Steps between C-alpha positions, in 0.01 A plus 500: 500500500395795292775725374526845658351775286738718307563838653416810298756779462349846517688831485354790699675838486811331353517246786440134410334259740381137470150420618256212474237491224179668610679767699368852446725787397441663836615198702802462272587865561466445874767233478734772382364750755560870546359751255478229233183369668198701386285659774162346579186624670249220438717191450560287809683172449330339802151565358378298204351704216646832607665733253417657166295793634725790595732488194798637693713197405487568125819400314621503139574167332754582228544133396233238556724192498787333320256328264304822433719805573233750393422765766156524654326811362356614832623518856392193700417442865800311638293336773280324243748428218708181505860497385618317187847363432717780364255779587646848540319741730556868573379656824693799630708508180192583291375858460160365393464311828604792716262737323209251522570433865493871580161517326369207705612668822323817391178305448531328838534840666200660325264430788745405771497764777827667595450429869839340567558722808207336679495157339621207712651336190752783455853365515406155370261593216574334166316773312712762677816323385363451149407868468844609619698263276286496186254789520508855372545819697150635429155394390277609209180394678272798568173332595355413837628180651255229591438463873346235722397481864720298734356158567559251781501156339566314824605555858866548405506642143397840365460552128605829336363445151624844398855365508426169329656427159290185437787254503262220610757351739265509798229311310750227405599469867139455600441249221805287567533520880136488607195294417256788482595824324259783573673788321597578146487760221168675462385721207701556183740745341569816696240399761668165578578451869593235750224436753312234688180353372197645680724655767619165633793495740819311420564274797729231359793387713743596220336825396790706634720379215307736271683783678839344422432455129350846443767707318351833607321633809152381396478226767634609836541332836259666743712393798801689360342803337665833592702340781841558348696554184655181364850653489485570874437132575749215517412177313616175657441140395311281745306176511262304720339156491171573331262216412333704224787652300878487462545738797801681340445875505660843515438703813504878458615639833540844654708439808352194667151554357383288206301740279412253226569149369539411132604205291864493395571647160765416237697744285202537264258598776327162494438258786793266555459127438584223745530137390361598162190666645422869542545628855151641551414578862172478685308782664584370846871551439444830323251678723492323841867428575626855562741427786868410474447216749271328247789452255844350471720781365744391229671833426471817289332473161727556202384816326625641171739781590330725245169473684395774737416226750870420539593844634642480847522121526707344224562126536860379497643852501869517591651829599841578343807473717656825625826522307692716753409277793590187302842641409579656839417203716153608602583851620230753415576772241404771749782408734750490213407812308394743774860568599448856621275409791636156579880533467537865615769535237461879482603547864824300478836668428674393183826421680327225693355329189673304225218579258412814300442827684167669554441846365511648852838359604651544152419872507648535848828339397534712190436839652 
């Protein structure tokens, strides 16, 4: 039997973690979690070849390895840089990284429209979170933003190229989940855009997964558009026996109505894996099964408490015990403390009570 490979020790923001050789800095940081993990807009661990385009995951390598402790002269993309044994990385502890990340966010927002009030992605938009956490208060851009016409690229998907940041995730989905990709990046430079070749329609059975991987509101679900805000809906986990996909989804309900169906997401906003395989769902589950009776409900979806989606329906919330009731054997505080209306103490003569006198009877006795 071959000996197990030696684990590499890498220190990220003064926290040391052991990972296997070949692991990227980003995935090592995700093992630590929290703010130590750099943000990403184009990288998607379930899609081969993704990453290295948006530059939001830049980090500073202050020591290359134990064998060669020299720092790397430039910031590197953590999603494309493998760790070395003894490597020391700075993410949120580096002023260079924070300044560069703010510049990247500024570039991403040059042409992005500020239409959050009408965008269906509001509330679960990665660019919205990135701009709030790492962006600047204003913009220096004074020129006209580029605009595109809305385009239907299938019976269920509408493309808003004006919002696109060219992360290429949707093209990777089409390449790796379908046998015939009909859309891609056209033109170059500032004119680059996602579109279909010769106005072909995307009709693959797994085309809806492009909506799930889009980090902004460029690809929207036509069956859900303008129906409701995501924070007014209640996400619940459900499943069904589907011959085409895993059948494990998240139902977004308003009351008893199922407004939309999506794949289940992990803490990084990526599709969850089951038995080592990504949990992509088919269009039948996503667009056709819009009734609660079509699904077996498992329970509420666990949502990060900092997310706006969690307002109003926290999972596992326990209300604190009422201290007065616990001490006084369950009697309500109102009955204990509202003595003037309940006990009628003011109308009782002091001679008939063993307790302290009221102001009325005390004054009468001392006249």
